[in-house]
PDB file of N, CA, C and O in Angstrom, chain B, residues numbered from 101:
ATOM      1  N   MET B 101     139.506 194.309  80.637  1.00  0.00           N
ATOM      2  CA  MET B 101     138.322 193.633  81.132  1.00  0.00           C
ATOM      3  C   MET B 101     138.099 192.258  80.469  1.00  0.00           C
ATOM      4  O   MET B 101     137.821 191.236  81.096  1.00  0.00           O
ATOM      5  N   THR B 102     138.241 192.337  79.223  1.00  0.00           N
ATOM      6  CA  THR B 102     137.922 191.219  78.360  1.00  0.00           C
ATOM      7  C   THR B 102     139.012 190.013  78.708  1.00  0.00           C
ATOM      8  O   THR B 102     138.689 188.828  78.791  1.00  0.00           O
ATOM      9  N   THR B 103     140.243 190.476  78.880  1.00  0.00           N
ATOM     10  CA  THR B 103     141.226 189.455  79.171  1.00  0.00           C
ATOM     11  C   THR B 103     140.957 188.755  80.596  1.00  0.00           C
ATOM     12  O   THR B 103     141.218 187.567  80.785  1.00  0.00           O
ATOM     13  N   LEU B 104     140.443 189.547  81.521  1.00  0.00           N
ATOM     14  CA  LEU B 104     140.177 188.920  82.798  1.00  0.00           C
ATOM     15  C   LEU B 104     139.068 187.838  82.787  1.00  0.00           C
ATOM     16  O   LEU B 104     139.140 186.815  83.469  1.00  0.00           O
ATOM     17  N   ILE B 105     137.986 188.153  81.922  1.00  0.00           N
ATOM     18  CA  ILE B 105     136.928 187.181  81.677  1.00  0.00           C
ATOM     19  C   ILE B 105     137.461 186.000  81.050  1.00  0.00           C
ATOM     20  O   ILE B 105     137.084 184.892  81.432  1.00  0.00           O
ATOM     21  N   LEU B 106     138.344 186.137  80.079  1.00  0.00           N
ATOM     22  CA  LEU B 106     138.978 184.972  79.386  1.00  0.00           C
ATOM     23  C   LEU B 106     139.772 184.148  80.292  1.00  0.00           C
ATOM     24  O   LEU B 106     139.683 182.921  80.257  1.00  0.00           O
ATOM     25  N   ILE B 107     140.514 184.737  81.072  1.00  0.00           N
ATOM     26  CA  ILE B 107     141.438 184.025  82.114  1.00  0.00           C
ATOM     27  C   ILE B 107     140.507 183.289  83.077  1.00  0.00           C
ATOM     28  O   ILE B 107     140.701 182.089  83.268  1.00  0.00           O
ATOM     29  N   GLU B 108     139.519 183.918  83.689  1.00  0.00           N
ATOM     30  CA  GLU B 108     138.622 183.327  84.622  1.00  0.00           C
ATOM     31  C   GLU B 108     137.877 182.199  83.984  1.00  0.00           C
ATOM     32  O   GLU B 108     137.736 181.167  84.641  1.00  0.00           O
ATOM     33  N   THR B 109     137.381 182.279  82.770  1.00  0.00           N
ATOM     34  CA  THR B 109     136.690 181.210  82.060  1.00  0.00           C
ATOM     35  C   THR B 109     137.648 180.086  81.842  1.00  0.00           C
ATOM     36  O   THR B 109     137.245 178.938  82.030  1.00  0.00           O
ATOM     37  N   THR B 110     138.865 180.303  81.466  1.00  0.00           N
ATOM     38  CA  THR B 110     139.794 179.233  81.184  1.00  0.00           C
ATOM     39  C   THR B 110     140.088 178.553  82.514  1.00  0.00           C
ATOM     40  O   THR B 110     140.139 177.325  82.568  1.00  0.00           O
ATOM     41  N   SER B 111     140.290 179.337  83.622  1.00  0.00           N
ATOM     42  CA  SER B 111     140.477 178.694  84.890  1.00  0.00           C
ATOM     43  C   SER B 111     139.370 177.767  85.376  1.00  0.00           C
ATOM     44  O   SER B 111     139.605 176.699  85.941  1.00  0.00           O
ATOM     45  N   LEU B 112     138.135 178.241  85.120  1.00  0.00           N
ATOM     46  CA  LEU B 112     136.943 177.328  85.546  1.00  0.00           C
ATOM     47  C   LEU B 112     136.974 176.126  84.661  1.00  0.00           C
ATOM     48  O   LEU B 112     136.581 175.068  85.151  1.00  0.00           O
ATOM     49  N   LEU B 113     137.353 176.144  83.532  1.00  0.00           N
ATOM     50  CA  LEU B 113     137.307 174.928  82.551  1.00  0.00           C
ATOM     51  C   LEU B 113     138.431 174.037  82.868  1.00  0.00           C
ATOM     52  O   LEU B 113     138.289 172.824  82.714  1.00  0.00           O
ATOM     53  N   ILE B 114     139.573 174.547  83.312  1.00  0.00           N
ATOM     54  CA  ILE B 114     140.872 173.767  83.461  1.00  0.00           C
ATOM     55  C   ILE B 114     140.789 172.947  84.822  1.00  0.00           C
ATOM     56  O   ILE B 114     141.310 171.838  84.937  1.00  0.00           O
ATOM     57  N   ARG B 115     140.098 173.577  85.836  1.00  0.00           N
ATOM     58  CA  ARG B 115     140.193 172.919  87.167  1.00  0.00           C
ATOM     59  C   ARG B 115     139.595 171.486  87.136  1.00  0.00           C
ATOM     60  O   ARG B 115     140.284 170.589  87.622  1.00  0.00           O
ATOM     61  N   PRO B 116     138.419 171.192  86.630  1.00  0.00           N
ATOM     62  CA  PRO B 116     137.964 169.798  86.650  1.00  0.00           C
ATOM     63  C   PRO B 116     138.780 168.967  85.798  1.00  0.00           C
ATOM     64  O   PRO B 116     138.906 167.779  86.097  1.00  0.00           O
ATOM     65  N   LEU B 117     139.370 169.451  84.741  1.00  0.00           N
ATOM     66  CA  LEU B 117     140.249 168.743  83.889  1.00  0.00           C
ATOM     67  C   LEU B 117     141.511 168.336  84.673  1.00  0.00           C
ATOM     68  O   LEU B 117     141.905 167.172  84.600  1.00  0.00           O
ATOM     69  N   ALA B 118     142.108 169.179  85.361  1.00  0.00           N
ATOM     70  CA  ALA B 118     143.292 168.968  86.097  1.00  0.00           C
ATOM     71  C   ALA B 118     142.887 167.860  87.316  1.00  0.00           C
ATOM     72  O   ALA B 118     143.647 166.946  87.637  1.00  0.00           O
ATOM     73  N   LEU B 119     141.832 168.047  87.813  1.00  0.00           N
ATOM     74  CA  LEU B 119     141.382 167.135  88.864  1.00  0.00           C
ATOM     75  C   LEU B 119     141.288 165.668  88.327  1.00  0.00           C
ATOM     76  O   LEU B 119     141.698 164.683  88.941  1.00  0.00           O
ATOM     77  N   GLY B 120     140.703 165.660  87.121  1.00  0.00           N
ATOM     78  CA  GLY B 120     140.522 164.325  86.497  1.00  0.00           C
ATOM     79  C   GLY B 120     141.919 163.707  86.058  1.00  0.00           C
ATOM     80  O   GLY B 120     142.072 162.485  86.075  1.00  0.00           O
ATOM     81  N   VAL B 121     142.837 164.484  85.704  1.00  0.00           N
ATOM     82  CA  VAL B 121     144.115 164.013  85.404  1.00  0.00           C
ATOM     83  C   VAL B 121     144.959 163.572  86.601  1.00  0.00           C
ATOM     84  O   VAL B 121     145.781 162.661  86.507  1.00  0.00           O
ATOM     85  N   ARG B 122     144.729 164.247  87.726  1.00  0.00           N
ATOM     86  CA  ARG B 122     145.340 163.945  88.929  1.00  0.00           C
ATOM     87  C   ARG B 122     144.825 162.588  89.492  1.00  0.00           C
ATOM     88  O   ARG B 122     145.567 161.746  89.999  1.00  0.00           O
ATOM     89  N   LEU B 123     143.552 162.467  89.360  1.00  0.00           N
ATOM     90  CA  LEU B 123     142.800 161.267  89.843  1.00  0.00           C
ATOM     91  C   LEU B 123     143.315 160.071  89.031  1.00  0.00           C
ATOM     92  O   LEU B 123     143.638 159.040  89.621  1.00  0.00           O
ATOM     93  N   THR B 124     143.402 160.174  87.699  1.00  0.00           N
ATOM     94  CA  THR B 124     143.886 159.175  86.690  1.00  0.00           C
ATOM     95  C   THR B 124     145.275 158.786  87.035  1.00  0.00           C
ATOM     96  O   THR B 124     145.593 157.597  87.051  1.00  0.00           O
ATOM     97  N   ALA B 125     146.132 159.746  87.315  1.00  0.00           N
ATOM     98  CA  ALA B 125     147.559 159.488  87.588  1.00  0.00           C
ATOM     99  C   ALA B 125     147.716 158.657  88.899  1.00  0.00           C
ATOM    100  O   ALA B 125     148.487 157.699  88.960  1.00  0.00           O
ATOM    101  N   ASN B 126     146.985 159.052  89.890  1.00  0.00           N
ATOM    102  CA  ASN B 126     147.110 158.451  91.313  1.00  0.00           C
ATOM    103  C   ASN B 126     146.630 156.993  91.091  1.00  0.00           C
ATOM    104  O   ASN B 126     147.364 156.086  91.485  1.00  0.00           O
ATOM    105  N   LEU B 127     145.517 156.718  90.521  1.00  0.00           N
ATOM    106  CA  LEU B 127     145.039 155.355  90.398  1.00  0.00           C
ATOM    107  C   LEU B 127     145.843 154.485  89.451  1.00  0.00           C
ATOM    108  O   LEU B 127     145.950 153.272  89.628  1.00  0.00           O
ATOM    109  N   THR B 128     146.443 155.174  88.376  1.00  0.00           N
ATOM    110  CA  THR B 128     147.272 154.357  87.484  1.00  0.00           C
ATOM    111  C   THR B 128     148.589 153.940  88.105  1.00  0.00           C
ATOM    112  O   THR B 128     149.114 152.860  87.832  1.00  0.00           O
ATOM    113  N   ALA B 129     149.131 154.854  88.982  1.00  0.00           N
ATOM    114  CA  ALA B 129     150.405 154.526  89.705  1.00  0.00           C
ATOM    115  C   ALA B 129     150.186 153.289  90.617  1.00  0.00           C
ATOM    116  O   ALA B 129     150.971 152.341  90.624  1.00  0.00           O
ATOM    117  N   GLY B 130     149.111 153.353  91.356  1.00  0.00           N
ATOM    118  CA  GLY B 130     148.853 152.179  92.195  1.00  0.00           C
ATOM    119  C   GLY B 130     148.666 150.858  91.344  1.00  0.00           C
ATOM    120  O   GLY B 130     149.194 149.813  91.725  1.00  0.00           O
ATOM    121  N   HIS B 131     147.981 150.910  90.298  1.00  0.00           N
ATOM    122  CA  HIS B 131     147.733 149.695  89.471  1.00  0.00           C
ATOM    123  C   HIS B 131     149.093 149.194  88.794  1.00  0.00           C
ATOM    124  O   HIS B 131     149.314 147.996  88.616  1.00  0.00           O
ATOM    125  N   LEU B 132     149.960 150.178  88.441  1.00  0.00           N
ATOM    126  CA  LEU B 132     151.251 149.756  87.920  1.00  0.00           C
ATOM    127  C   LEU B 132     152.148 149.112  88.980  1.00  0.00           C
ATOM    128  O   LEU B 132     152.878 148.170  88.670  1.00  0.00           O
ATOM    129  N   LEU B 133     152.107 149.591  90.203  1.00  0.00           N
ATOM    130  CA  LEU B 133     152.798 149.079  91.256  1.00  0.00           C
ATOM    131  C   LEU B 133     152.377 147.551  91.590  1.00  0.00           C
ATOM    132  O   LEU B 133     153.182 146.637  91.767  1.00  0.00           O
ATOM    133  N   ILE B 134     151.001 147.447  91.643  1.00  0.00           N
ATOM    134  CA  ILE B 134     150.463 146.087  91.845  1.00  0.00           C
ATOM    135  C   ILE B 134     150.922 145.115  90.708  1.00  0.00           C
ATOM    136  O   ILE B 134     151.303 143.975  90.971  1.00  0.00           O
ATOM    137  N   GLN B 135     150.874 145.574  89.526  1.00  0.00           N
ATOM    138  CA  GLN B 135     151.305 144.726  88.346  1.00  0.00           C
ATOM    139  C   GLN B 135     152.788 144.382  88.376  1.00  0.00           C
ATOM    140  O   GLN B 135     153.191 143.281  88.001  1.00  0.00           O
ATOM    141  N   LEU B 136     153.575 145.319  88.817  1.00  0.00           N
ATOM    142  CA  LEU B 136     155.038 144.970  89.016  1.00  0.00           C
ATOM    143  C   LEU B 136     155.276 143.991  90.056  1.00  0.00           C
ATOM    144  O   LEU B 136     156.071 143.069  89.876  1.00  0.00           O
ATOM    145  N   ILE B 137     154.595 144.149  91.195  1.00  0.00           N
ATOM    146  CA  ILE B 137     154.808 143.162  92.322  1.00  0.00           C
ATOM    147  C   ILE B 137     154.194 141.773  92.043  1.00  0.00           C
ATOM    148  O   ILE B 137     154.710 140.750  92.494  1.00  0.00           O
ATOM    149  N   SER B 138     153.159 141.769  91.342  1.00  0.00           N
ATOM    150  CA  SER B 138     152.512 140.461  91.004  1.00  0.00           C
ATOM    151  C   SER B 138     153.317 139.781  89.921  1.00  0.00           C
ATOM    152  O   SER B 138     153.215 138.558  89.826  1.00  0.00           O
ATOM    153  N   THR B 139     154.128 140.459  89.072  1.00  0.00           N
ATOM    154  CA  THR B 139     154.874 139.866  88.185  1.00  0.00           C
ATOM    155  C   THR B 139     156.245 139.312  88.947  1.00  0.00           C
ATOM    156  O   THR B 139     156.784 138.255  88.622  1.00  0.00           O
ATOM    157  N   ALA B 140     156.704 140.129  89.949  1.00  0.00           N
ATOM    158  CA  ALA B 140     157.777 139.670  90.739  1.00  0.00           C
ATOM    159  C   ALA B 140     157.410 138.377  91.524  1.00  0.00           C
ATOM    160  O   ALA B 140     158.260 137.518  91.758  1.00  0.00           O
ATOM    161  N   VAL B 141     156.194 138.276  91.898  1.00  0.00           N
ATOM    162  CA  VAL B 141     155.691 137.091  92.616  1.00  0.00           C
ATOM    163  C   VAL B 141     155.764 135.852  91.733  1.00  0.00           C
ATOM    164  O   VAL B 141     156.246 134.796  92.141  1.00  0.00           O
ATOM    165  N   MET B 142     155.267 136.019  90.504  1.00  0.00           N
ATOM    166  CA  MET B 142     155.222 134.900  89.545  1.00  0.00           C
ATOM    167  C   MET B 142     156.641 134.487  89.171  1.00  0.00           C
ATOM    168  O   MET B 142     156.910 133.292  89.043  1.00  0.00           O
ATOM    169  N   VAL B 143     157.577 135.460  88.987  1.00  0.00           N
ATOM    170  CA  VAL B 143     158.958 135.153  88.663  1.00  0.00           C
ATOM    171  C   VAL B 143     159.653 134.430  89.741  1.00  0.00           C
ATOM    172  O   VAL B 143     160.365 133.455  89.501  1.00  0.00           O
ATOM    173  N   LEU B 144     159.435 134.949  91.065  1.00  0.00           N
ATOM    174  CA  LEU B 144     160.249 134.389  92.154  1.00  0.00           C
ATOM    175  C   LEU B 144     159.566 132.985  92.651  1.00  0.00           C
ATOM    176  O   LEU B 144     160.210 132.265  93.415  1.00  0.00           O
ATOM    177  N   LEU B 145     158.451 132.656  92.278  1.00  0.00           N
ATOM    178  CA  LEU B 145     157.763 131.478  92.842  1.00  0.00           C
ATOM    179  C   LEU B 145     158.617 130.198  92.487  1.00  0.00           C
ATOM    180  O   LEU B 145     158.878 129.434  93.417  1.00  0.00           O
ATOM    181  N   PRO B 146     159.042 129.921  91.311  1.00  0.00           N
ATOM    182  CA  PRO B 146     159.874 128.794  91.085  1.00  0.00           C
ATOM    183  C   PRO B 146     161.228 128.810  91.617  1.00  0.00           C
ATOM    184  O   PRO B 146     161.800 127.767  91.935  1.00  0.00           O
ATOM    185  N   ILE B 147     161.783 130.019  91.728  1.00  0.00           N
ATOM    186  CA  ILE B 147     163.138 130.302  92.158  1.00  0.00           C
ATOM    187  C   ILE B 147     163.339 130.275  93.642  1.00  0.00           C
ATOM    188  O   ILE B 147     164.185 129.551  94.168  1.00  0.00           O
ATOM    189  N   ILE B 148     162.552 131.073  94.304  1.00  0.00           N
ATOM    190  CA  ILE B 148     162.654 131.261  95.843  1.00  0.00           C
ATOM    191  C   ILE B 148     161.274 131.284  96.361  1.00  0.00           C
ATOM    192  O   ILE B 148     160.756 132.385  96.550  1.00  0.00           O
ATOM    193  N   PRO B 149     160.590 130.165  96.623  1.00  0.00           N
ATOM    194  CA  PRO B 149     159.231 130.216  97.101  1.00  0.00           C
ATOM    195  C   PRO B 149     159.020 131.031  98.391  1.00  0.00           C
ATOM    196  O   PRO B 149     157.988 131.694  98.500  1.00  0.00           O
ATOM    197  N   ALA B 150     159.928 131.022  99.361  1.00  0.00           N
ATOM    198  CA  ALA B 150     159.726 131.703 100.586  1.00  0.00           C
ATOM    199  C   ALA B 150     159.603 133.206 100.283  1.00  0.00           C
ATOM    200  O   ALA B 150     158.690 133.857 100.790  1.00  0.00           O
ATOM    201  N   ILE B 151     160.437 133.723  99.528  1.00  0.00           N
ATOM    202  CA  ILE B 151     160.476 135.167  99.177  1.00  0.00           C
ATOM    203  C   ILE B 151     159.202 135.471  98.350  1.00  0.00           C
ATOM    204  O   ILE B 151     158.671 136.579  98.426  1.00  0.00           O
ATOM    205  N   SER B 152     158.742 134.547  97.609  1.00  0.00           N
ATOM    206  CA  SER B 152     157.563 134.808  96.759  1.00  0.00           C
ATOM    207  C   SER B 152     156.381 134.792  97.633  1.00  0.00           C
ATOM    208  O   SER B 152     155.469 135.559  97.324  1.00  0.00           O
ATOM    209  N   ILE B 153     156.245 134.065  98.649  1.00  0.00           N
ATOM    210  CA  ILE B 153     155.121 134.097  99.632  1.00  0.00           C
ATOM    211  C   ILE B 153     155.194 135.424 100.344  1.00  0.00           C
ATOM    212  O   ILE B 153     154.141 136.048 100.481  1.00  0.00           O
ATOM    213  N   LEU B 154     156.311 135.921 100.808  1.00  0.00           N
ATOM    214  CA  LEU B 154     156.367 137.221 101.386  1.00  0.00           C
ATOM    215  C   LEU B 154     156.073 138.358 100.513  1.00  0.00           C
ATOM    216  O   LEU B 154     155.485 139.346 100.951  1.00  0.00           O
ATOM    217  N   THR B 155     156.446 138.264  99.330  1.00  0.00           N
ATOM    218  CA  THR B 155     156.055 139.235  98.318  1.00  0.00           C
ATOM    219  C   THR B 155     154.635 139.201  98.072  1.00  0.00           C
ATOM    220  O   THR B 155     154.046 140.261  97.860  1.00  0.00           O
ATOM    221  N   ALA B 156     153.986 138.040  98.075  1.00  0.00           N
ATOM    222  CA  ALA B 156     152.573 137.947  97.880  1.00  0.00           C
ATOM    223  C   ALA B 156     151.768 138.532  98.996  1.00  0.00           C
ATOM    224  O   ALA B 156     150.707 139.118  98.785  1.00  0.00           O
ATOM    225  N   THR B 157     152.295 138.363 100.216  1.00  0.00           N
ATOM    226  CA  THR B 157     151.668 139.070 101.372  1.00  0.00           C
ATOM    227  C   THR B 157     151.720 140.608 101.226  1.00  0.00           C
ATOM    228  O   THR B 157     150.743 141.299 101.516  1.00  0.00           O
ATOM    229  N   ILE B 158     152.845 141.115 100.785  1.00  0.00           N
ATOM    230  CA  ILE B 158     153.093 142.531 100.523  1.00  0.00           C
ATOM    231  C   ILE B 158     152.028 142.941  99.461  1.00  0.00           C
ATOM    232  O   ILE B 158     151.409 143.998  99.586  1.00  0.00           O
ATOM    233  N   LEU B 159     151.833 142.139  98.471  1.00  0.00           N
ATOM    234  CA  LEU B 159     150.933 142.479  97.415  1.00  0.00           C
ATOM    235  C   LEU B 159     149.497 142.563  97.943  1.00  0.00           C
ATOM    236  O   LEU B 159     148.749 143.464  97.564  1.00  0.00           O
ATOM    237  N   LEU B 160     149.119 141.644  98.799  1.00  0.00           N
ATOM    238  CA  LEU B 160     147.778 141.752  99.406  1.00  0.00           C
ATOM    239  C   LEU B 160     147.586 142.935 100.212  1.00  0.00           C
ATOM    240  O   LEU B 160     146.505 143.524 100.175  1.00  0.00           O
ATOM    241  N   LEU B 161     148.652 143.382 101.022  1.00  0.00           N
ATOM    242  CA  LEU B 161     148.464 144.648 101.722  1.00  0.00           C
ATOM    243  C   LEU B 161     148.421 145.811 100.836  1.00  0.00           C
ATOM    244  O   LEU B 161     147.686 146.764 101.094  1.00  0.00           O
ATOM    245  N   LEU B 162     149.171 145.777  99.808  1.00  0.00           N
ATOM    246  CA  LEU B 162     149.177 146.929  98.749  1.00  0.00           C
ATOM    247  C   LEU B 162     147.792 146.936  98.023  1.00  0.00           C
ATOM    248  O   LEU B 162     147.307 148.014  97.679  1.00  0.00           O
ATOM    249  N   THR B 163     147.204 145.863  97.805  1.00  0.00           N
ATOM    250  CA  THR B 163     145.837 145.844  97.231  1.00  0.00           C
ATOM    251  C   THR B 163     144.818 146.437  98.138  1.00  0.00           C
ATOM    252  O   THR B 163     143.921 147.146  97.682  1.00  0.00           O
ATOM    253  N   ILE B 164     144.921 146.178  99.382  1.00  0.00           N
ATOM    254  CA  ILE B 164     143.995 146.736 100.405  1.00  0.00           C
ATOM    255  C   ILE B 164     144.201 148.217 100.434  1.00  0.00           C
ATOM    256  O   ILE B 164     143.224 148.966 100.431  1.00  0.00           O
ATOM    257  N   LEU B 165     145.566 148.726 100.466  1.00  0.00           N
ATOM    258  CA  LEU B 165     145.851 150.082 100.436  1.00  0.00           C
ATOM    259  C   LEU B 165     145.322 150.735  99.191  1.00  0.00           C
ATOM    260  O   LEU B 165     144.797 151.845  99.269  1.00  0.00           O
ATOM    261  N   GLU B 166     145.430 150.122  98.087  1.00  0.00           N
ATOM    262  CA  GLU B 166     144.925 150.677  96.775  1.00  0.00           C
ATOM    263  C   GLU B 166     143.389 150.850  96.803  1.00  0.00           C
ATOM    264  O   GLU B 166     142.864 151.804  96.228  1.00  0.00           O
ATOM    265  N   ILE B 167     142.679 149.930  97.470  1.00  0.00           N
ATOM    266  CA  ILE B 167     141.205 150.141  97.630  1.00  0.00           C
ATOM    267  C   ILE B 167     140.911 151.353  98.456  1.00  0.00           C
ATOM    268  O   ILE B 167     140.001 152.125  98.153  1.00  0.00           O
ATOM    269  N   ALA B 168     141.722 151.529  99.555  1.00  0.00           N
ATOM    270  CA  ALA B 168     141.501 152.720 100.426  1.00  0.00           C
ATOM    271  C   ALA B 168     141.789 153.891  99.662  1.00  0.00           C
ATOM    272  O   ALA B 168     141.014 154.843  99.748  1.00  0.00           O
ATOM    273  N   VAL B 169     142.848 153.959  98.889  1.00  0.00           N
ATOM    274  CA  VAL B 169     143.248 155.116  98.087  1.00  0.00           C
ATOM    275  C   VAL B 169     142.153 155.424  97.055  1.00  0.00           C
ATOM    276  O   VAL B 169     141.863 156.594  96.805  1.00  0.00           O
ATOM    277  N   ALA B 170     141.538 154.389  96.449  1.00  0.00           N
ATOM    278  CA  ALA B 170     140.514 154.639  95.379  1.00  0.00           C
ATOM    279  C   ALA B 170     139.233 155.281  96.182  1.00  0.00           C
ATOM    280  O   ALA B 170     138.612 156.218  95.678  1.00  0.00           O
ATOM    281  N   ILE B 171     138.890 154.762  97.385  1.00  0.00           N
ATOM    282  CA  ILE B 171     137.785 155.378  98.051  1.00  0.00           C
ATOM    283  C   ILE B 171     138.092 156.878  98.461  1.00  0.00           C
ATOM    284  O   ILE B 171     137.188 157.713  98.414  1.00  0.00           O
ATOM    285  N   ILE B 172     139.301 157.195  98.840  1.00  0.00           N
ATOM    286  CA  ILE B 172     139.686 158.551  99.225  1.00  0.00           C
ATOM    287  C   ILE B 172     139.664 159.407  98.033  1.00  0.00           C
ATOM    288  O   ILE B 172     139.110 160.505  98.081  1.00  0.00           O
ATOM    289  N   GLN B 173     140.251 158.960  96.931  1.00  0.00           N
ATOM    290  CA  GLN B 173     140.303 159.693  95.725  1.00  0.00           C
ATOM    291  C   GLN B 173     138.946 160.020  95.183  1.00  0.00           C
ATOM    292  O   GLN B 173     138.738 161.100  94.630  1.00  0.00           O
ATOM    293  N   ALA B 174     137.985 159.074  95.335  1.00  0.00           N
ATOM    294  CA  ALA B 174     136.627 159.375  94.797  1.00  0.00           C
ATOM    295  C   ALA B 174     135.934 160.416  95.652  1.00  0.00           C
ATOM    296  O   ALA B 174     135.194 161.285  95.190  1.00  0.00           O
ATOM    297  N   TYR B 175     136.239 160.257  96.976  1.00  0.00           N
ATOM    298  CA  TYR B 175     135.670 161.412  97.854  1.00  0.00           C
ATOM    299  C   TYR B 175     136.189 162.726  97.634  1.00  0.00           C
ATOM    300  O   TYR B 175     135.455 163.713  97.612  1.00  0.00           O
ATOM    301  N   VAL B 176     137.500 162.780  97.462  1.00  0.00           N
ATOM    302  CA  VAL B 176     138.195 164.076  97.099  1.00  0.00           C
ATOM    303  C   VAL B 176     137.620 164.610  95.775  1.00  0.00           C
ATOM    304  O   VAL B 176     137.268 165.783  95.646  1.00  0.00           O
ATOM    305  N   PHE B 177     137.543 163.695  94.804  1.00  0.00           N
ATOM    306  CA  PHE B 177     137.076 164.158  93.498  1.00  0.00           C
ATOM    307  C   PHE B 177     135.647 164.747  93.545  1.00  0.00           C
ATOM    308  O   PHE B 177     135.377 165.789  92.948  1.00  0.00           O
ATOM    309  N   VAL B 178     134.796 164.100  94.221  1.00  0.00           N
ATOM    310  CA  VAL B 178     133.355 164.555  94.384  1.00  0.00           C
ATOM    311  C   VAL B 178     133.277 165.872  95.140  1.00  0.00           C
ATOM    312  O   VAL B 178     132.517 166.765  94.766  1.00  0.00           O
ATOM    313  N   LEU B 179     134.123 165.999  96.285  1.00  0.00           N
ATOM    314  CA  LEU B 179     134.176 167.106  97.122  1.00  0.00           C
ATOM    315  C   LEU B 179     134.667 168.326  96.313  1.00  0.00           C
ATOM    316  O   LEU B 179     133.960 169.333  96.273  1.00  0.00           O
ATOM    317  N   LEU B 180     135.822 168.277  95.684  1.00  0.00           N
ATOM    318  CA  LEU B 180     136.367 169.334  94.936  1.00  0.00           C
ATOM    319  C   LEU B 180     135.485 169.754  93.712  1.00  0.00           C
ATOM    320  O   LEU B 180     135.303 170.929  93.392  1.00  0.00           O
ATOM    321  N   LEU B 181     134.975 168.714  93.085  1.00  0.00           N
ATOM    322  CA  LEU B 181     134.130 169.139  91.937  1.00  0.00           C
ATOM    323  C   LEU B 181     132.789 169.815  92.369  1.00  0.00           C
ATOM    324  O   LEU B 181     132.238 170.667  91.672  1.00  0.00           O
ATOM    325  N   SER B 182     132.301 169.374  93.576  1.00  0.00           N
ATOM    326  CA  SER B 182     131.117 170.162  94.085  1.00  0.00           C
ATOM    327  C   SER B 182     131.530 171.583  94.513  1.00  0.00           C
ATOM    328  O   SER B 182     130.760 172.526  94.335  1.00  0.00           O
ATOM    329  N   LEU B 183     132.726 171.739  95.069  1.00  0.00           N
ATOM    330  CA  LEU B 183     133.114 173.134  95.442  1.00  0.00           C
ATOM    331  C   LEU B 183     133.329 173.970  94.193  1.00  0.00           C
ATOM    332  O   LEU B 183     132.965 175.143  94.114  1.00  0.00           O
ATOM    333  N   TYR B 184     133.948 173.298  93.212  1.00  0.00           N
ATOM    334  CA  TYR B 184     134.207 174.080  91.942  1.00  0.00           C
ATOM    335  C   TYR B 184     132.889 174.540  91.275  1.00  0.00           C
ATOM    336  O   TYR B 184     132.792 175.650  90.752  1.00  0.00           O
ATOM    337  N   LEU B 185     131.867 173.632  91.313  1.00  0.00           N
ATOM    338  CA  LEU B 185     130.616 173.981  90.718  1.00  0.00           C
ATOM    339  C   LEU B 185     129.877 175.030  91.553  1.00  0.00           C
ATOM    340  O   LEU B 185     129.138 175.861  91.025  1.00  0.00           O
ATOM    341  N   GLN B 186     130.092 174.972  92.838  1.00  0.00           N
ATOM    342  CA  GLN B 186     129.344 176.000  93.792  1.00  0.00           C
ATOM    343  C   GLN B 186     129.905 177.356  93.439  1.00  0.00           C
ATOM    344  O   GLN B 186     129.153 178.328  93.503  1.00  0.00           O
ATOM    345  N   GLU B 187     131.199 177.508  93.060  1.00  0.00           N
ATOM    346  CA  GLU B 187     131.747 178.786  92.733  1.00  0.00           C
ATOM    347  C   GLU B 187     131.052 179.448  91.559  1.00  0.00           C
ATOM    348  O   GLU B 187     131.043 180.674  91.445  1.00  0.00           O
ATOM    349  N   ASN B 188     130.486 178.662  90.711  1.00  0.00           N
ATOM    350  CA  ASN B 188     129.850 179.200  89.510  1.00  0.00           C
ATOM    351  C   ASN B 188     128.391 179.547  89.626  1.00  0.00           C
ATOM    352  O   ASN B 188     127.804 180.178  88.747  1.00  0.00           O
ATOM    353  N   ILE B 189     127.806 179.112  90.754  1.00  0.00           N
ATOM    354  CA  ILE B 189     126.439 179.424  90.942  1.00  0.00           C
ATOM    355  C   ILE B 189     126.239 180.692  91.651  1.00  0.00           C
ATOM    356  O   ILE B 189     125.100 181.094  91.887  1.00  0.00           O
TER     357      ILE B 189
END
């Protein structure tokens, strides 16, 4: 009986932590991709300007996608956190 209480308590404490780690990883991956592409734009600009402009356009589209992902991640975080907290009430 005591073991079951310990396992359930640990589960309830780990869920929001795992949710935060997942959120951080998703947002960090997008930011790293944007950083890598913007570095490629800066490196290609003096060498091949046409490819650099195309890459900058892709960077703009990726930035819009990253904003959408951030909004969706915030919604999922709040939704799951509220569901986890409702389980405890």
